[in-house]
N, C-alpha and C positions, 0 to 999 in steps of 0.2 A: 867219565864225564862228571863234572862237579855239579852241584845244585844250582850254581849261578848260570851254568850253560844249559840247563834243562828248560825247554820252552813250555810255558803254561798255556794250554788251549782254552779260550773262554767257553763257557757253557752256552750252547745254542738254545734259543727258545723253541718250544715244540711248534711244528708247522701245522697249518689249518687242516691239512689233509691227513695228519697222523692219526693213528688208531686212538679211539676214545674221545676224539674232538668233534665227531659228527653230531648232527642235531638229534632231537628226540626220535625215538624209534618209530618208524612208519611214516615220517615226514620226508617226502621226496621232492618237494618244490619249494619255492620261496615262501617265507613266512607270510601268512595271511591269504595264500592262494587256496582255491577250492580243490577238491579231490580230483576233478576232471581236468585240471590245468587251466581253467578259465578264471581270470582275475575277477574279484567281486564287483568291481566297477563296471566291467563289461557285462556281467550277468544282470546287474540292475538296469543297464541301458536296454538290454534285450527284453526284460520284463516290462519296462515302461513303454517300449515300442509296441509290444503285443497288446497292452492295455489300451493304448491310443487307437490301434487298429480295430480292436473289439468295440470301442466306444463309437467309432465312425460307422461301423457296420450296423450297430444297434440304432443309431440315429437315422441312417439311410433307410432302414426297414421300418422302424417304429413310427417315424413322423408321417410318411405317406399312409401307413395303415391306420394311424389315429385319425388322420384327416378323412379317410374313407368312412370310418366308423361314425364320425361326427356328421359327415354329409348324409350318410344313410339315415341317421336318426332324424336329421332335419327334414329330409325328404319324406320319411314316414309320417312325421308330425304334420307337415304341410298337406300330405295326401289325406290324412285323417280329417284335418280341418275342412278340406274341400268336400270330402265324402259326407261329413256331418252337415255341411251347408246344403249339399245337393239332396240329402235324405230328408231334410226338414220339409214337411208338408205345410203349405201356406206361405204367405208373403211376409217379408221382413219389414219392420217399421224403420226404414232407413232409405237414404238415397243410393241408387246404384252409382258406381264410380264413373268418372268422366269417360274413361276408356270404354266401359260397358255401354254407356249412352251413345258413344260414337259408333261402336261396332254394330249395335242394333238400331241405330238411327232413331233414337227416342229422345228428342230435345225437350226434356221436361222444363217448363218455364220456371224462372227464378222465383216467382211469387207463389209457387205451388205449396200446398200444405197437406199433411196427412199422407206423405209419400210412402208407398210400399213397393217392394220389388221382389222378384224371385227369378232365378236363372236355372235352366236345366240344359244338360248336354248329353248327347249320345251319338252313335255313329251315323244316324240318319239326319239329325238336325239339332240345332241349338235354339233355345227359346228364351226370351226375356219377357217377364210379365211385370207390368207396372200399373199402379193405381194412384191417382192423386186428385185433389180438388184445386181448382184454379178460378180465375175470373173469366169473364167473357173475352176480354182482350188476351188473357193468357191462353185460352183455348185457341184463338186465332193464331197466336204465335206458334203454338205447338203444331197445329195442323200444317201451317206454312213451312215449318222446319222439317216436317216429315216429307213434304212434297205434295201436299193436297190442300184442301180448303174446306170451309164450312159448307159450301154448296154441295160437296160430295157426300155429306151426311144424309142418309136416308131416314126419314121419320119412321119410327116404329120398328126399325131393323136392329137386330142383335147379331153382331158378326163374330162373337166369341163362341167357339165350338164346345160341344159337350165334354170332350176330353180335357180341354183347358179349364172348363168350369169345375170339373172334379178335382183337378190339381189345386186350383186357387180357392175354391169354395165361394166364388162370386155368385151373387144372386141377380138374375135377370127376369124376374117374374112380372106379373101384371101390376097395374097401379102406379107405374113409373113411366115417365116420358123418355123413351129410349130413342137414340139416333145412332146409326153406325155406318162405317165404310171400311173397305179393304183397299189398302194402297199396295199395289204389286210392283216389284222391282225384278230386274233380271238377275239371275244368280251370278256371282255369289252374294249380291246385296240382299238384305232381308226384306221380307214382306210383312207389313203391319196390318193387323186386324184391330180396328178401333171402334169402341162402343162408348157413347157418352150419355150419362144421366142428365137430361136437360130439364128436369122438373123445376129446378131453380135456375133460370137462364143466367142470372148474375153470378152463380157459383156452381158451374157444371162439374161433375165428377167424371174423370176420364179413366177408362179401362182399356188397356192396350196389350196386345200380344205381338211381339216381333219375332219371326221365325227365319232363321238363316240356315241354308244347306251348305255343309262343308264342301 
């Protein structure tokens, strides 16, 4: 065979699977994949999902717990305020609230001055103590609002008991023109013990104790 008849076989490029063409030693998966076969993108999604779940759990537990803590603190403060008011001996230089006046049926006239009040509560009874100065017409309005009248006032009679005197520090001694009455109501409405300093008929001073049984 001559040289012209000899077939020249082209050199073939090495195949990807041939020896020496594999990737770096120890790499068994696609480039960029993790050692456990999970793509990084999937792993980030799992981590993000777990963080969202954890955040939701914290919010579900933390918000109600925080609300309970705040509510408990407010309740304690409110309870302490009420205890402080109830523990204070003597009357406060102020008007009782409209609700208190309605509950204890003590319609203090609008022209009253020097208004003082004090409220006590226990399992046996609730009491409201009030003291104020008014006019002759104001006294009539007060007595009428309670459900009684001036004719019910007994001259020289003090209707405030010793227990209530000790609590309030009121004085009902001699040398004063006293007049008093007790206006009774059926439970649960309160009963009012009223004593008036009539020394100056134009400016009477009213002392009243309204007691209600729960």
